[in-house]
LUMKOLLO-944922 format. One record per residue: x, y, z of N, C-alpha, C in turn. Coordinates in steps of 0.1 Angstrom, whole numbers, plus 5000, padded with zeros to 4 digits. Example, Ala and Ser with C-alpha at 12.3 -4.5 7.8 and 13.67 -1.06 7.14 Angstrom:
BEGIN
PT n.px n.py n.pz ca.px ca.py ca.pz c.px c.py c.pz
PT 5132 4943 5078  5123  4955  5078 5132 4967 5078
PT 5128 4978 5071  5137  4989  5071 5129 5000 5079
This chain:
BEGIN
PT n.px n.py n.pz ca.px ca.py ca.pz c.px c.py c.pz
PT 5591 8446 5569  5594  8449  5555 5587 8439 5546
PT 5580 8444 5536  5574  8435  5527 5584 8429 5518
PT 5581 8417 5513  5590  8410  5503 5584 8410 5490
PT 5592 8409 5480  5587  8408  5466 5592 8395 5460
PT 5587 8391 5449  5592  8379  5442 5597 8382 5428
PT 5605 8374 5423  5610  8374  5409 5600 8366 5401
PT 5599 8369 5389  5590  8360  5380 5596 8346 5379
PT 5587 8337 5376  5592  8323  5374 5602 8323 5362
PT 5611 8314 5363  5621  8314  5353 5622 8300 5347
PT 5620 8298 5334  5621  8285  5327 5635 8284 5322
PT 5640 8272 5325  5654  8269  5321 5655 8255 5316
PT 5665 8252 5308  5667  8238  5304 5669 8229 5316
PT 5665 8217 5315  5667  8208  5326 5682 8206 5329
PT 5691 8207 5319  5705  8206  5322 5710 8217 5330
PT 5705 8229 5328  5709  8241  5336 5705 8239 5351
PT 5692 8235 5352  5687  8232  5366 5695 8222 5373
PT 5698 8211 5366  5706  8200  5372 5720 8205 5376
PT 5726 8213 5367  5740  8218  5370 5739 8228 5382
PT 5729 8236 5383  5728  8244  5395 5726 8236 5408
PT 5718 8226 5407  5715  8218  5419 5728 8210 5423
PT 5736 8207 5413  5749  8200  5416 5759 8208 5423
PT 5758 8221 5422  5768  8230  5429 5763 8236 5442
PT 5751 8232 5446  5746  8238  5459 5755 8233 5470
PT 5757 8243 5480  5764  8240  5492 5755 8232 5501
PT 5761 8226 5512  5753  8218  5522 5743 8228 5528
PT 5730 8224 5528  5720  8232  5534 5715 8244 5526
PT 5720 8245 5514  5716  8256  5505 5705 8252 5496
PT 5695 8260 5494  5684  8257  5486 5686 8263 5472
PT 5679 8258 5462  5680  8264  5449 5675 8279 5449
PT 5665 8282 5457  5660  8295  5458 5671 8305 5464
PT 5678 8300 5474  5688  8309  5480 5700 8311 5471
PT 5703 8300 5463  5713  8301  5453 5710 8311 5442
PT 5698 8311 5437  5693  8320  5427 5693 8334 5433
PT 5688 8336 5445  5688  8350  5451 5702 8355 5453
PT 5712 8347 5457  5725  8351  5459 5732 8355 5445
PT 5728 8347 5435  5734  8349  5422 5729 8363 5417
PT 5716 8366 5419  5711  8379  5415 5717 8390 5423
PT 5719 8388 5436  5726  8399  5444 5740 8401 5438
PT 5747 8390 5435  5761  8391  5430 5761 8399 5417
PT 5751 8395 5408  5751  8402  5395 5747 8417 5396
PT 5738 8420 5405  5735  8434  5407 5747 8442 5413
PT 5754 8436 5422  5766  8442  5428 5776 8444 5417
PT 5779 8434 5409  5789  8435  5399 5785 8446 5389
PT 5773 8447 5385  5769  8457  5375 5769 8471 5381
PT 5766 8472 5394  5767  8485  5401 5782 8490 5401
PT 5790 8480 5404  5805  8484  5405 5810 8488 5391
PT 5806 8481 5381  5810  8484  5367 5805 8498 5363
PT 5792 8501 5367  5787  8514  5364 5795 8525 5371
PT 5797 8523 5384  5805  8533  5391 5819 8535 5386
PT 5825 8524 5382  5839  8524  5376 5838 8533 5363
PT 5829 8530 5355  5827  8538  5342 5825 8553 5345
PT 5816 8556 5355  5813  8569  5358 5826 8577 5363
PT 5834 8570 5372  5846  8576  5376 5856 8578 5365
PT 5857 8569 5356  5865  8570  5344 5861 8582 5335
PT 5849 8583 5333  5844  8594  5325 5846 8608 5332
PT 5844 8608 5345  5847  8621  5352 5862 8624 5352
PT 5870 8614 5353  5885  8616  5352 5889 8621 5339
PT 5883 8615 5328  5886  8619  5315 5882 8634 5313
PT 5870 8637 5317  5865  8651  5316 5874 8661 5324
PT 5878 8657 5335  5887  8666  5343 5901 8667 5336
PT 5906 8657 5330  5918  8658  5323 5917 8667 5311
PT 5906 8666 5304  5903  8675  5292 5903 8690 5297
PT 5896 8692 5308  5895  8706  5313 5909 8711 5318
PT 5917 8702 5323  5930  8706  5328 5939 8710 5316
PT 5937 8703 5305  5946  8706  5293 5941 8719 5286
PT 5929 8723 5288  5924  8735  5281 5929 8748 5287
C-alpha cells in the first residue's frame, strides 16, 4: 500500500513544546500528530453519523404523526 503525507504544519514554538512535553515513552511527534488526526477524523465521523441518525429519527417521527 502506498502512503501519503500531510502538508507541513507551522505552529507556534509554544505549541510544539507543549506537544513534545506530553509524548509517551518511545512516541515520536509524528506518531502523536498522526494519532491526533485519526482521533479527530473518528470523532467527526461519529458526530456526522449521530446527526444523520437524529435527522432520520426526526423524519420518521414526523411521518408517524401524519
